[in-house]
C-alpha positions, 0 to 999 in steps of 0.5 A: 500499499502506498503511503499518503500522497504529499501533493495532488494536482495536474501534470501538464505538457502543452495542452496534454493534461492528467491528474497526478499524485506525488508520493515520497520515494524514500523513508526514514521510519525504519531507522532507529530513533531516539527520544530525549529523557530526563536523566533524573526521572527517566521521563520524556522531554517535552517542548513547548512554544513560548514567548521569548520575552514573557516565557508564556506558552503560545497557542498555535492559532496565535503564531504567525510567520515573521521575517527579521529585517533587523535585529528584533525587528520583524515583518509579520505575514499572515496565512491569508497574505501568503495564499494570495501569492499562491503560484499556478504550480501549487496545483499544476506541474508544468513541463517547461523543457526537456534536458539530457540527464548528464546536464543535471549536476548532482549537487542540485539533487534533493530528494525523489518522489514517485509520480502516478495518475490520481484516480481512474481518469487520465492514465492515457494522457500519463502514458503518452507523457511517460512514453515520450520522455522514455523514447526521447531519453530525456528528463522533463523539467517542471515546477511544483510547490511543496511545503509552501515553496516552489521547487524545480522538479525533474521527471524521468520514467521508471516502470509504469510511472515517473520519478520526480526528483526535487532540484536546488536553485543555483543560490543554494549551491555553494561554489566549489572554490570555497573548499578547493582553494587550498588543495595543492597542485600535485603531479601524479606520475604514470606508475602511481596512476597505473597502480591505482587503475589496477586497484580500481579494476580489481574492485570493479562491480555493479551498483547493487544497493542490496549488497550494502548494510547500514553498519551503524544501524546494525551496531545500534540494534546490537547495543540496544539488545545487549542492554535489554538483556542486561549484559555488560557493554564492552568498548571496541578497540579503535583501529590505529590511524597510520601515516602513508610515508611511501605512497608508491609502496602503499599502492603496491601493497594495496594491489596485493591486498585486493588480489588476496581479498578477491581470491578469498571471495571466490564461490566455494564448492557446493556442500555435500547433499544432506542425507536422507532425513537430515535437516538443515539449521536454517535459523541461529539459536536466538541470542547467538550468531550462526556458526560458519557451518550453519546453512543460510536460507537465501533471501530476496533482500536483507531483513532488518533485525528488530530492537 
């Protein structure tokens, strides 16, 4: 079941229109979340909206937006005044132009959304827009209003729907020179580059997100489960940081290390077929890690352990 739509309106390409809904494509709800507690009582901390001068709590209906033009000097803006400047993109995604994917600087990407037809009508028009973008191998650029602000949105086909990625405005992207000015000009020799390329070739692969594990999330779950069980917490030793003295030697050792790792990860021979009536241990005993000889049940995707 899809989550609640963040936005509903109309997708328009010239005179071709269709009702659409925008859904979040990502979620943070699966991650471990913490509450702030009072150490003395163990009770949760509660935040109140208070007047900065009087300290009195202010109800939501008495709170308005304000722009600070000088210190402690504000211009108040009411909800009605803000609605008066509502843009057409509040309810319409107007496709302004089509660009190549390579034209979009990754620094401008914010977050992705799924776009699909809203209701039973408009599927034909939606399909025409989607397949046109697909056939032309382009990205459609439009505008949409979310959280009261207008955003640039880049639309690309994905399966039967569209992925809309919000983009930043130029004034939101800092110049790289602010960070890169102090980088020294270093001449990289051909030998160094050849060794580094060899390491890259040894590590070459396809980007498959399912292969990656959130190690910090896993460590949090282990920590919480350890505390729940009442076991003592044993601090882990931190790896010692080493200085690279000879860069060429470090590159050569890296090549050898990657070659050794590649040999170690070669698929092992298939295990002997279990005898008749013999059962495989598919799941480890609760609270213990599976041994090396324990068979593992293949899964379509990694499953999160609950805390």
